[in-house]
N, C-alpha and C positions, 0 to 999 in steps of 0.2 A: 311871215313872209321872208323871201329870201331877196334882199336887195331891192324890194318892189315888183319884184316878180311874181307871177302866179303860176300854177299848175297848168302846163298845155295839155288841151283838151281833145282827142283825137277820135275819130269814127274807125271802124274797122277798116275800111277801105285804104284810109289814109294810114292807117299803120301797117297794113300790107304793102304798102307801095313806097314806104320809108325809104331812104337813100344808103341807110347804115348796112354796109356790105355783111359784116357777123356778129350780129349781137350776139350777147350772152344768153342764154335761158336757162335761169336757176331755179332749179325744183325748189318748193316751199320749203321741204324739210333738209335741204341742204346747207350747210355750214358756208356761210359767207367768206370768212377767212381762207377757206380751202383755195380761193381763187389767186391769194397770197401776191406774188411780184407782178401777177399779170395785170392787176387793176390800172395802173398807168397806161396800157396801151388798149384798152377797152374803150370802145365809145359810149355802147348804150348794154343796160341789161334789163331784162326783160324779170318781171319779180310776178308770179302768177297766184291769182286768187282762185282757188277750185272751188270754193263756196264763199258768200259773204259771212258766214260767221267762221270762217279759218281766217286768223289773221296772224299767220307765221310770218307773210309777207311784210307787214308792218314793221315788226322785230328786225326782219331780215335789211330792209332800207336804212332804218336808224343804224345799225352796225357797218353796213356799208359805207354810206353818208357821213356819219360823226365819229366813228371809232378808226375805220379803216382809210377814210379821206376821199373816196370815192368822186370824181369830180365831174364826170361823164352823166348822161342821160339815166334814170333810174324810171322804167317805164310800169306801171299796173296795168296788168291784163287778167281776162278772166272775168269772173262775177263782179265786176265794179259797179256799184250802188252811187246814185248822185249824192246820198248824205253822208258817203265815206270820202269824198274828194277832199275836203278840206283836212282830216285827217289824214290823209293820204300825204297830202303838200307838208303838213306839221312834222313826218315822219321820215322826210327826204324824197319823197318820190318828186319828180320834176314832169313827167306826163303821165296821162292815162288813157287806156283804150275803151272807149263807151260798148257796151254792147249792143247789138243791132236794135235799131227801134227807136233809141234813147236818142232825144233831141240835146244836142250841143248848147244850145241857148239855156235850156232847163240847166246844165252842167255850170254854165258861167254865172247863173244867177245865184246859184250856191255862194260864191265868193263872194257876190254884193251884199248878201245876208250876214254875209259873217267875213267884215272886211280885215279883221286881224284875231290875235287869240290873247284870251281874257288872263290867262294862268302863266 
């Protein structure tokens, strides 16, 4: 957990109406270090999961948050599954967009089931 806060869960419509003017969308095969000096001025970076078995966005989130010191919103988009939310939070994501038809209440229950990390 990050200072007692949890991953922010968003519906697709909430994501589309977000007030961030120019979020950066980083392809899941791009090197986060390429953002370099721009990181301090970026409010949000969207990291995409094209398929739930493609975990490259986890590595990008970890690099951005822990090695490159990104302080803004790291948002998971794409094929976001409920059982991946806790791991997303652990690797540095601060928000996640659920696929259409997924109940946000189900997502919040994931964090009730797993209130912390045991490793």
